[in-house]
ZAMARGU-4260 file (C-alpha; in steps of 0.2 Angstrom, whole numbers, plus 5000, padded with zeros to 4 digits):
<rodrens>
0) 5000/5002/5001 | 5008/5017/4995 | 5009/5031/5007 | 4996/5040/5000 | 4985/5026/5002
5) 4991/5024/5021 | 4986/5043/5024 | 4970/5041/5016 | 4965/5027/5026 | 4972/5035/5042
10) 4961/5049/5039 | 4947/5039/5036 | 4949/5030/5053 | 4952/5046/5063 | 4935/5053/5054
15) 4926/5036/5060 | 4934/5041/5078 | 4924/5057/5077 | 4938/5067/5073 | 4933/5084/5067
20) 4948/5089/5057 | 4949/5071/5047 | 4929/5074/5045 | 4932/5091/5037 | 4947/5084/5027
25) 4937/5072/5018 | 4923/5082/5014 | 4935/5095/5007 | 4944/5083/4996 | 4927/5083/4988
30) 4922/5100/4987 | 4939/5110/4985 | 4936/5109/4966 | 4919/5117/4969 | 4927/5133/4980
35) 4918/5125/4996 | 4928/5125/5011 | 4922/5114/5026 | 4928/5118/5044 | 4921/5105/5059
40) 4921/5107/5076 | 4915/5094/5088 | 4906/5103/5105 | 4900/5087/5114 | 4891/5075/5104
45) 4887/5087/5092 | 4897/5092/5075 | 4896/5107/5067 | 4902/5110/5050 | 4902/5128/5041
50) 4903/5128/5023 | 4912/5143/5016 | 4912/5149/5000 | 4913/5165/4988 | 4893/5161/4986
55) 4882/5155/4997 | 4882/5135/4995 | 4868/5128/4990 | 4857/5122/5004 | 4849/5107/4996
60) 4866/5101/4988 | 4877/5100/5001 | 4864/5096/5015 | 4861/5080/5005 | 4878/5077/5004
65) 4884/5079/5021 | 4871/5070/5027 | 4873/5055/5016 | 4891/5052/5019 | 4891/5057/5039
70) 4877/5044/5040 | 4889/5032/5030 | 4904/5034/5038 | 4893/5036/5057 | 4909/5042/5066
75) 4910/5036/5086 | 4905/5047/5100 | 4894/5061/5088 | 4875/5059/5088 | 4870/5076/5080
80) 4876/5086/5065 | 4873/5103/5062 | 4878/5112/5044 | 4880/5130/5040 | 4882/5138/5023
85) 4890/5156/5024 | 4898/5166/5011 | 4915/5170/5015 | 4913/5190/5017 | 4898/5185/5027
90) 4900/5188/5047 | 4884/5175/5050 | 4878/5160/5042 | 4866/5162/5028 | 4856/5145/5032
95) 4858/5130/5044 | 4852/5112/5046 | 4851/5099/5059 | 4848/5082/5060 | 4851/5067/5071
100) 4862/5051/5066 | 4850/5040/5076 | 4836/5047/5069 | 4837/5053/5051 | 4827/5069/5048
105) 4811/5068/5038 | 4811/5074/5022 | 4801/5072/5006 | 4802/5055/5000 | 4805/5060/4981
110) 4822/5067/4980 | 4835/5070/4965 | 4852/5060/4965 | 4866/5072/4972 | 4874/5081/4958
115) 4891/5076/4954 | 4904/5085/4963 | 4917/5085/4952 | 4922/5094/4938 | 4930/5092/4923
120) 4949/5096/4922 | 4954/5114/4918 | 4965/5119/4905 | 4982/5120/4908 | 4989/5139/4912
125) 5004/5145/4912 | 5015/5145/4930 | 5011/5161/4939 | 5028/5170/4943 | 5035/5163/4959
130) 5030/5181/4969 | 5013/5178/4962 | 5012/5161/4972 | 5019/5167/4987 | 5005/5182/4989
135) 4992/5169/4986 | 4998/5159/4998 | 4999/5173/5011 | 4983/5177/5007 | 4975/5159/5011
140) 4983/5157/5025 | 4977/5174/5033 | 4960/5169/5027 | 4961/5152/5033 | 4967/5159/5051
145) 4952/5171/5050 | 4938/5158/5046 | 4944/5147/5058 | 4946/5161/5073 | 4926/5166/5065
150) 4921/5148/5068 | 4926/5148/5085 | 4919/5164/5090 | 4902/5158/5080 | 4902/5141/5088
155) 4907/5150/5107 | 4890/5160/5106 | 4881/5144/5098 | 4875/5154/5084 | 4864/5166/5093
160) 4855/5175/5078 | 4834/5176/5079 | 4823/5175/5066 | 4823/5194/5060 | 4812/5200/5075
165) 4810/5218/5078 | 4808/5212/5097 | 4825/5208/5107 | 4823/5194/5118 | 4835/5187/5132
170) 4848/5173/5125 | 4843/5158/5131 | 4854/5144/5141 | 4857/5128/5132 | 4844/5116/5139
175) 4845/5095/5137 | 4842/5090/5117 | 4824/5085/5119 | 4817/5102/5125 | 4831/5115/5115
180) 4840/5116/5098 | 4858/5121/5104 | 4858/5134/5089 | 4841/5140/5084 | 4837/5154/5098
185) 4822/5152/5110 | 4810/5165/5106 | 4803/5169/5124 | 4792/5181/5134 | 4802/5196/5138
190) 4804/5196/5155 | 4796/5215/5156 | 4782/5210/5149 | 4778/5194/5157 | 4779/5204/5175
195) 4765/5216/5168 | 4749/5212/5173 | 4737/5210/5157 | 4726/5225/5153 | 4706/5222/5158
200) 4703/5219/5138 | 4716/5207/5138 | 4710/5196/5153 | 4691/5195/5146 | 4686/5179/5136
205) 4690/5180/5117 | 4669/5180/5115 | 4669/5196/5125 | 4681/5206/5114 | 4672/5203/5098
210) 4661/5212/5090 | 4646/5202/5086 | 4638/5191/5099 | 4635/5174/5094 | 4626/5159/5103
215) 4637/5145/5109 | 4624/5134/5102 | 4626/5139/5085 | 4645/5140/5086 | 4656/5127/5080
220) 4673/5123/5090 | 4687/5113/5082 | 4704/5107/5087 | 4718/5105/5075 | 4735/5097/5076
225) 4749/5094/5065 | 4758/5078/5057 | 4756/5063/5067 | 4766/5048/5064 | 4765/5035/5080
230) 4781/5026/5076 | 4781/5012/5060 | 4786/4993/5060 | 4796/4995/5043 | 4807/4990/5039
235) 4811/4989/5056 | 4799/4990/5073 | 4801/5006/5081 | 4783/5004/5088 | 4781/5010/5106
240) 4780/4997/5118 | 4763/5004/5125 | 4755/5013/5111 | 4744/5023/5125 | 4760/5034/5131
245) 4758/5041/5113 | 4746/5055/5117 | 4743/5051/5138 | 4751/5068/5142 | 4742/5079/5129
250) 4725/5067/5129 | 4716/5080/5141 | 4720/5096/5130 | 4712/5086/5115 | 4696/5086/5121
255) 4680/5097/5122 | 4679/5102/5102 | 4665/5098/5093 | 4679/5090/5079 | 4696/5086/5083
260) 4707/5084/5066 | 4725/5080/5062 | 4735/5076/5047 | 4739/5055/5049 | 4757/5053/5040
265) 4759/5036/5039 | 4749/5020/5034 | 4737/5008/5043 | 4740/4991/5034 | 4747/4975/5036
270) 4752/4976/5016 | 4771/4970/5016 | 4778/4977/5000 | 4784/4996/5000 | 4783/5009/4984
275) 4799/5017/4990 | 4817/5013/4989 | 4820/5015/5008 | 4840/5010/5004 | 4842/5029/4998
280) 4846/5043/5010 | 4832/5052/5018 | 4818/5040/5010 | 4806/5032/5023 | 4792/5021/5022
285) 4782/5024/5037 | 4767/5009/5043 | 4759/5006/5058 | 4746/4991/5063 | 4729/4993/5059
290) 4724/4993/5075 | 4733/5011/5079 | 4716/5017/5072 | 4707/5012/5087 | 4720/5022/5098
295) 4716/5036/5086 | 4697/5036/5091 | 4701/5033/5109 | 4711/5049/5110 | 4695/5059/5101
300) 4699/5061/5083 | 4683/5062/5071 | 4692/5068/5054 | 4708/5063/5049 | 4718/5070/5035
305) 4728/5055/5023 | 4732/5067/5011 | 4751/5068/5013 | 4767/5061/5006 | 4767/5046/5015
310) 4749/5040/5011 | 4754/5029/4997 | 4771/5023/5007 | 4763/5004/5003 | 4755/5008/4985
315) 4736/5010/4982 | 4732/4996/4992 | 4742/5004/5008 | 4730/5019/5005 | 4715/5011/5004
320) 4717/5000/5020 | 4723/5016/5029 | 4704/5024/5023 | 4695/5008/5028 | 4703/5005/5044
325) 4700/5023/5051 | 4680/5021/5045 | 4681/5006/5052 | 4687/5013/5069 | 4675/5027/5067
330) 4686/5042/5062 | 4681/5050/5047 | 4696/5051/5034 | 4698/5063/5021 | 4713/5063/5008
335) 4704/5054/4991 | 4705/5064/4976 | 4690/5073/4972 | 4682/5068/4988 | 4672/5079/4999
340) 4668/5074/5019 | 4653/5080/5025 | 4648/5082/5043 | 4632/5087/5052 | 4637/5096/5070
345) 4624/5106/5079 | 4614/5106/5064 | 4626/5114/5054 | 4633/5105/5039 | 4652/5105/5038
350) 4662/5101/5022 | 4680/5095/5022 | 4693/5094/5008 | 4710/5087/5009 | 4723/5093/4997
355) 4744/5089/4996 | 4757/5094/4982 | 4755/5078/4974 | 4746/5074/4959 | 4736/5058/4967
360) 4726/5070/4980 | 4720/5085/4976 | 4732/5096/4971 | 4738/5112/4979 | 4743/5117/4961
365) 4730/5114/4953 | 4719/5130/4957 | 4704/5126/4945 | 4700/5109/4951 | 4702/5116/4969
370) 4689/5130/4968 | 4675/5119/4959 | 4677/5108/4973 | 4675/5120/4984 | 4660/5127/4977
375) 4655/5111/4975 | 4654/5108/4993 | 4648/5126/4997 | 4631/5121/4989 | 4628/5110/5002
380) 4637/5114/5018 | 4638/5129/5027 | 4655/5129/5034 | 4669/5124/5021 | 4686/5116/5030
385) 4701/5116/5021 | 4717/5105/5025 | 4733/5104/5016 | 4749/5097/5017 | 4763/5107/5007
390) 4775/5120/5007 | 4794/5118/5011 | 4803/5110/5026 | 4814/5112/5041 | 4820/5124/5052
395) 4822/5136/5036 | 4805/5133/5032 | 4797/5143/5045 | 4793/5159/5036 | 4777/5161/5024
400) 4781/5169/5007 | 4767/5174/4993 | 4777/5164/4980 | 4778/5146/4975 | 4788/5135/4987
405) 4799/5121/4981 | 4807/5108/4992 | 4820/5095/4984 | 4815/5099/4967 | 4797/5096/4971
410) 4783/5112/4967 | 4776/5111/4986 | 4764/5127/4980 | 4761/5145/4985 | 4752/5143/4999
415) 4747/5160/5002 | 4738/5162/4985 | 4729/5144/4986 | 4723/5147/5004 | 4715/5166/4999
420) 4710/5160/4982 | 4700/5145/4991 | 4692/5158/5003 | 4689/5169/4989 | 4678/5156/4982
425) 4669/5148/4998 | 4680/5142/5010 | 4680/5146/5029 | 4694/5140/5039 | 4711/5133/5032
430) 4724/5121/5041 | 4740/5119/5035 | 4753/5106/5040 | 4770/5099/5029 | 4784/5110/5034
435) 4786/5102/5051 | 4787/5119/5060 | 4775/5132/5066 | 4770/5145/5054 | 4761/5163/5054
440) 4742/5165/5054 | 4731/5177/5044 | 4714/5183/5046 | 4709/5185/5028 | 4691/5191/5026
445) 4686/5187/5041 | 4692/5168/5040 | 4706/5161/5047 | 4723/5153/5038 | 4734/5143/5049
450) 4749/5139/5039 | 4757/5126/5047 | 4754/5117/5063 | 4769/5109/5065 | 4774/5089/5069
455) 4764/5083/5084 | 4769/5063/5086 | 4783/5059/5079 | 4788/5043/5087 | 4807/5038/5083
460) 4801/5045/5064 | 4802/5064/5064 | 4815/5075/5068 | 4812/5085/5085 | 4827/5096/5089
465) 4824/5115/5090 | 4810/5123/5083 | 4804/5106/5076 | 4799/5102/5092 | 4790/5115/5094
470) 4771/5112/5093 | 4751/5115/5098 | 4736/5112/5098 | 4725/5126/5088 | 4707/5128/5095
475) 4696/5136/5083 | 4678/5144/5087 | 4668/5148/5069 | 4650/5154/5068 | 4637/5145/5058
480) 4643/5155/5042 | 4661/5150/5046 | 4667/5166/5052 | 4683/5166/5064 | 4676/5170/5082
485) 4689/5166/5093 | 4704/5155/5094 | 4717/5148/5106 | 4734/5140/5105 | 4738/5127/5117
490) 4759/5125/5118 | 4765/5108/5117 | 4784/5102/5118 | 4790/5085/5107 | 4804/5074/5116
495) 4818/5067/5108 | 4809/5052/5105 | 4794/5062/5097 | 4781/5061/5111 | 4771/5076/5114
500) 4769/5085/5132 | 4762/5102/5138 | 4775/5115/5136 | 4775/5124/5154 | 4788/5137/5143
505) 4773/5141/5130 | 4787/5143/5117 | 4775/5141/5103 | 4764/5157/5108 | 4777/5170/5104
510) 4784/5160/5090 | 4769/5161/5081 | 4766/5177/5087 | 4783/5184/5080 | 4780/5175/5065
515) 4764/5182/5061 | 4770/5201/5065 | 4784/5197/5053 | 4774/5187/5038 | 4757/5195/5039
520) 4759/5212/5049 | 4742/5220/5043 | 4731/5205/5048 | 4717/5208/5063 | 4725/5193/5074
525) 4730/5197/5090 | 4739/5184/5102 | 4737/5186/5121 | 4751/5178/5132 | 4738/5164/5138
530) 4737/5159/5120 | 4721/5166/5115 | 4718/5172/5098 | 4708/5188/5096 | 4699/5194/5081
535) 4706/5216/5085 | 4693/5229/5081 | 4697/5237/5066 | 4702/5258/5070 | 4689/5269/5062
540) 4696/5281/5052
</rodrens>
């Protein structure tokens, strides 16, 4: 074996032992010709990797490359990896992503192959004068020293930048992983606000501050949660020993509504063959035993969306089994193409229509068909509730923008345009899920849009670090015409296993309040400190 081969083997061995310099060396062997430099540093069981280039490194390409390489390398003593992308002349990273080596983060099952990272050989160039080489070498050393110094400084404060909020909050101390992300700042209620006594108006019940008095017998109360994956038994068993523990901590908070809605992002089937190549990185097929449908009924779910990118994990047969098993257990399923689900609550006819970004469901990208479904539902129903599974995913996808969202080559829809268009044509409430993080809310023409309810249960399947573990139970009260009366956020925190607990720190309330201020500053919603969502009175000119 040659000396070069021995050195390469030594680097690989060191990298497998968790040596950050060796890991960075392996990455740089591939990325050097791309003009990207990797700097790695370990802190406890976290590996931090900063990618530095003249232009911001492409998040989707390099994150796929890093997650695939580190997963295959499986370095000792490293459980979690955070990747940063930064321009060489910027002080702070432009983006960041994290993943758990023992619990690979959940992303789209349809992902393009990683583009080749090699380049054709460049034409031979004349050798520059010796003094030019020496000058370039000095500049490179100075830059490397500066980058290394900055990396240490950045990791020393653990990336304390915030989500472009106009309000400054105190920097939070690091908490155990299942509750806190060591790099994403916690958006806490500032101490001065927390110490103030609420004004009389804020302490009134939400119904008391609305302009129209509604008889409770004529109003409809709906509670909704985001993505639910109660473990999986494929390709290996990752089901809880006691399935009751999945919801037992939050079961009481789920009660008390006319409708309890959620997105079931798995399948209920015994069908053995998956439609996916799960040997590829980040491609997952979720499957639960059919009896889990009874658990959902026992918890209190009345309507469950099955329009998402895991509903066909086990082919059309698995999708049909999921629908049938939910219905048999007494939980209404919605998600078939062109399906409108009707329920009569207190004499009020309510219609549910579920969408995803995929063509075998009702699609968020097919507005004419979506409008036609809403108009058809409105002929029979007084209230039309829309559920969508769309948008980009992860900690970098918390902001809502009025434009098309793409994720790993998929068109995940313009969700602002989609939601508003359906309300313009008769929809009354829009419930979003798919990004795996909470998003802003908007009151549009008196109708509520919740752009993402985040993760709710992800037992050993969904990543729950940082904001991925911040969740909520959304309660919405509508009048018999579907107009928003009031709402409430019950904050929830997912632990490392993906089991929800009541969040005593109430992180999701200021998080959603801040995001709403940023994304929809003119919306007529007020988020009280106790989680109540109040429709603000419009000021008279």
